[in-house]
N, C-alpha and C positions, 0 to 999 in steps of 0.2 A: 483331580483330573487336570490334564495339561491345558494351558491357556495359550492361544495364539496371539502374538503381537503382530498386527498387520499395519500396513500403511493406511491410516484412516483418512476419510474425507474431512479435513479440519476446516474447510470452508465450503459453501454451497457450490462454488465453481471449480473446486479442485479436482483434477483428474490424475495428477501425478505429483509426487513430492520428492524432495531431495533430502536425504539424511545428512544433516549438518554435523552432528556430533553425538556419539554415544555417551551417556552419563552413568551407565551401569555396565559393569564387566560381567563376563560369564562367571558363574559361581556366587554372585552377590545375591543375598536374600532381599526380596522385594515384597512390598505390600500393595494392595490395590490403591491406586491413586499416586504412587511414587512416579516421579518423572524419570522415564527411561532414556529419552533422547530428544534432541532438537530437530525439527523438521521444517524445511523451507517450503511453503506452499506457493501458490501463484501470486500471493500478495504480502505475506508476512512470514516471520519465523515463529513457529509455535511449538508447544511442548507436547510430546507423545507420552501418555501416562500408562501405567500398568492397569490391566483389567482383571487381575487375579493375584492371589498370594502364592508365594513359593520361592523357587530359586531360578534366576535367569540361566537356564541350562545351555542355550545355544543362540548365538547371534548369527543371522544369515544374510546380513547386508553390511557393506563397507561404508564408512564415512565418505560422503561425496557421491554415493550412488543415488540415481534417480529411479524411482519405482512407481508403477501405476497404483492407484488406489486399490486396496484389497490384497496386495502382495504380502506374503509372509516375511516378516523381518526378523523374528526371534521367537523363542519358545520359553514359556514359564511353566515349571512343573516341580513336583516334589523331588528331593535329591535322589530317590531310588526308582523313579518312574521311568519306564521305557519310552523314549521319544523318537526311536528310529524311524517309525512310519511317517511322522511329521517332517523330520529332517529330509527323508527321501522324497517326500512330496514336493518340497521346495527345491530339491536338487542339492545333494550334499556337496557336490563339487564346487558350488558357488558360495560355500560358507565363508563368512567374513573373518579376516584376521583381526586381532584386537587393535593393531596399529592403525593410525589414520590412513585414508586413501592416498595413493600416490598422486603426484601432479599429473596434469593432462598430458596425453601423448603428444609427440611432436606433430606439427601440422603436416597434412598430406598435400602433395602438389595438386591432387585432383579435387581438393575441397572446393565446392562452389562458393562464389561470392555471396555475401548476405545483403539483402536489400533492407533499407531502413525506412521507417514510416511511423506515423503516430496513430495510435488506436486507443480507445477508451477501455475501461475495465468491463469485465463480463457482467451481464444482467443476472438477476436472481433466479432465472428460469432453469438454469443448468442444475442437474441432479447427478449425484454420484452415489453408487451403492456398492458395497463390498460383496464378493461372491459368497455363496452359501457355504456354511461351515461343513467340514468333513469329520465331525466328531468332537472337535475342541471348540469351546465357546469363543465367539468373537463379539465383543460388546460394542455398543454404539459409540460414535465419536463424542468427546466431551463437549459440554456447553461452553461457548466462548466466554472468556473472562471479560468483565467490564473494563472499559478503557481506563488506563491509569490516570491518576490525578496528581497534580503537584509536579514540580520540576526539579532539576538538579541545581547544585550550587553553581554560580557563575564562574567561568574560567578565570576571571580577573580577581576573584575573592582573595582575601588575605590568607596565606597558607597556614594551616593548623599544625601544631606539633605532631610528630609521628606518633601513631597509636601502637600499642603492643599488638602482636599477632592475635587474630581472633581464634576462638575455640572451634574446632571442626565439629560438624554434626555427628549424629549417632552412627552414620554410615561411613565416617571418616572423610567426607567431602564437604567443603565449605559451601553453604547454601548461597546461591547467587542467581540473578535473573539472566535470561538469555542476552538481553541488551548489554548488561554489565559485562558478561563474559566476552562478547564480541568487542566491546570497547577496550577491555583489558588486553585481549589478544592483539588488537590493532596497535595499541600503544606500548606493548611490551611490559605490561604491569603484572606482577605476580600476585594472584588473588589471595594467596595464603598470608600476605603482608597487609591486606586491606581489612579494616574493621567495618563490618556491615551495620547500617543504621536502619534497615528495613525490619519488617516483622520477624521476630525470632532470630535477629542478627543477620538476616539475609542481605547480601551485598546488592545494591541497586546502582542505577546510573550515577546519582550524585556522589556516591562513595568513590567511584572511579574518577570522576571529574576532580574531586578533592585531592585524590592521590596524584593526579596529573599536575595539579597546581603546585603541590608540595615538591614534586620531582623537578618542575620547571624552576623553582626557587633555589635549588641546590646548585653549587658551582659545576659548570659543565666541563669536568676534567677530561672527559672522553669525547669532546666535541670533534676531534679530528678523526674519529672512527668512521670508516666508510659507511655511507647510507645504503641500505638495502633497496635495490630497484624492484618495484612491484611488477614491472612488465619488461621482459627481455627484449632487447633490440637486435638480437642476433638473427641472422638469416634474412630472407627477403620479405617475410610476413609472419604474422602470428595469428593463430586461430583462437578466439576467445570462446570458451564453452558457454552455452546459453543458460541463463538463470531461469527459474520457474516463471518469474514475471515476464521475462522477455519472450519465452515460449508462448505464454498466453497472449501477449500483445500481437505476436506474429499470426497466431491462429485467428484471433478476433478480427484483425485487419483483413485477412483473406476471406473471412465470412461476410465482411461488410462491403468492400469495394466491388467485388464481382457480382454477387446476387442482387444487390439493392440498386434500383434505378434512381440515382441521386441527381438532384439539380441544386443550384446555389443561388441565393439571393443576397446581394450586397447593398448596404446603405451606410450613411454617415450621420452621426448625431452631433448636436452642439452641446458641449459640456460646460458652457459658461455658468449657468445657474447651479449645476452640480458642483462646480469648483467653489462657488460662493458658499454653498451650503456646507461643504466639507470644512472650509475655513471657519465658518461660524460655529460648527459643532466642536471643532478643536479648541476654540477659544473658551467654550463652556467648561471643558475639562478633557483630560486624556482618555477617560473612560468612554467618552462619546466620539472619539476619533474613528472615522471610517475611511475605507479606500474606495477608489473608483470601482474596483471589482465587487466590493460589498454592495454598492449602489446598483450595479448591473444585476447581481444575483437577486436582490430584492425586487427590482423592476421586472425581471424575467418571471419570478414567482407570481407576482401580482397579475402580469399579463396572461400567464398560463391559466390562472384561476378563471379568467374571463374567456379563454379560448381553449376549451377541452379538446378541440379537434387537433391541436398541436401537442397537448399533453397526453400523448397516445402511444400505444405499442402496436406493431404489426404482428398478429398472432397466427399467420398462415392462412386460416380459413375465416378470419374475422379481424376487425379493428377494435381495440379496447381503448375507450376514453376513460381517463382516471378522474375521480372526483377529488382526490387529494393531490397536492403538488409536492413532489420530492425532487429537488434539484441537485444533481451531481456536479462537482467542480473538479476539473482536471488539476492534479498536483504532480509536478515532475519530481521523481526520486532518482537516486543514483542508478538503479537497475532499469528504469523505464518510466512508466506513467501509471498513476492510480487515481480513481475518482471517488473520494469520500462523498457522502450524501447528506444534505441538509433536509431533513424530513419536515413536511408541513411548512415549507419556507414562506408561503403566502400568509400564514397566521403569526409569523414572528416579526418583531420589530427590526428596524435596520441595525440597531446596536446589538440586538441578540444575534442576528446573522453574522455581524462582524466578529463577535467573540467566538461563535461556534466555528466559523470558517478558519480562524487562526488556530484554534485548538485542533481541529481535524487535520489541517495541513501539517502541524507539528507531529501529530501521531503518524501521519502517512510517511513523513521523512524518516521517522524512527522505526518504520515497519511494525508499528504497534496497533494498527487498526484491527478491530474485530470484524468478522464477516458481516455482522449487522450494520456496520458503519460504512461499508462500501458496496452494498447491494440494495436493490429496491428502487433505483432512480426511475423517474418518469421522463426526465429531460436532462441534458448535460450542457455545461458551459465550459469552454476552454479559452483561457486568456494567456496570450503571449506578449501582451503590451509591455510588461515589465522587462522584457528582453529586447525592446526597441523594434518589435515586429509591428508593422503598420497594418498589414492585411494578410490573412491566410484562410485556407479552408480546412475544416476538421473532418475526421472520419466518424460517421454515425456509429453509435454503439447499439447494435441490434439486441432486443427488438424495439428499442426506442425509435421514434419516427423522425427525430431531428436533433441537431446539435448546433450551438451558437459559438462561433469563433470570434473572439474579441481582440482587436488590435490596440495599439498604444494611443494615448492621448497626446496630441501634438498641436502646436500653435500654427494656424494656417490662415492665409489671406482669403477671405470670402466676401461675397457681395451681400450686404444687408441694406435694404431700402435704397438701392442704387448706389451705395457707397462701399468702397473696399475697406474692410476692417480685419484685424487679426483676432481670431476666435479659437478657443480650445475645441478640437474636433476629435472624434473617435469613430473608426470604421469597424463595422461588424459584418460577418457573413454567416448566413444560416444554411447549413446543409440539410436538405429535405428528402425524405423517402416519398417518391411520387406515387407510390401505391396507397399512401395514407393522406398526404398533403398536396393539394393542387397549388399552382403558382399564386393565384389570387388569394387563397386561404393563408399561405405563408406571408404574402405581402401585407395583408390586414393585421396579422400578428405583429409584424415589424412596425407598422404604424402605431399600434397600441404601445409597443415598447418605446418608440420614440417619444410619445406623449408623456410617459412616465419619467424617462431619463431627462428629458429637456424641461420638465416641470417637477423636480424632485420633491417638492413639498407634498405632492400627492403620496409619496412613500412614507411620510411620517404622520399623516392624518389618521 
């Protein structure tokens, strides 16, 4: 019986996906679990796998096409099975050619200007379901893979002697991870010349980085070759197609700013003792090194544990106070913004939070986060201090009731006991949903946060 290959909801918030690359051609024999294509979701690039055995009889979507969840992308069936009804259902006129999708159409003079803004990642409340089957089985989305562990070889490592070409897999295609394929494509590296060090000879990120290092060590005989420009400067302007993550940011921002009655509370903290604690921890050893952002995350978590009225969601007909504290931290990525979550942050040590925050930030920049790692937050923190931003306001991520915007640490003259002294200061602004948090309630939370940040030994007791 024929099996439909549909655009699956590969994350809880996914409503649409973009087909990045087909990994199987029409006529290829496939088995259940084989990777058919790479799909860009709202937060990551994930693998679309086969849900049945047979032959990939028809591909109905082009590389680069964005399709809503549940859209028929291809059909798997036996070699002699009639699939005309399924193809007609999807619209045979839109059947994809095997070649990659063409580049974006020229910009239209009537195209409206895009507005820019910051928004956090979607909450876990969103649900996506595929339409009912019309005879062919449609199986559930795959369980997300656990986050990868281990890193690639440093780019400055001593180049290794070139290895012989690897053996192709049983299907004639060298096994490689999506990230490795993207890096190879971006750097112009031929995968067939790379030896894979992953399970079963799979090419992974570190193999591409090793190949890049080896290539950099060779004499640059073709250095004079013209460099390919990524963005054309011809004409008066260029229209940049929206990525899935940018579409999600735009939608979430419009859901937040308009409907939510937001007010803002700004205050300033003294970081003198926090600076001393950071220096003392660093002297003990690099494994105890923490950042100001780590201190803020831990202080926020502890304060939320004592103020459940802030650790809350607006549910439409009720307010939900959470007994557990899950803090999301905003991470800037090339395509926009994503907020991985530190779960039960109030129960973790400062050094635990520091290690987890670094790990999650790296996964976010590699687009390797699983849905479980960026959904489920009860409160969010956005820090732009490392970009020399002193103060800003962040957009609430509904249904969360608040978000804390953290500015940079700067030396400022302040009055202490009647004397003007220079102290390390940091300004924060909390955006609050007035339906959930009254002004005095928000102010009391910031007072508790001040006590913890200005007396950081409370965070390590």
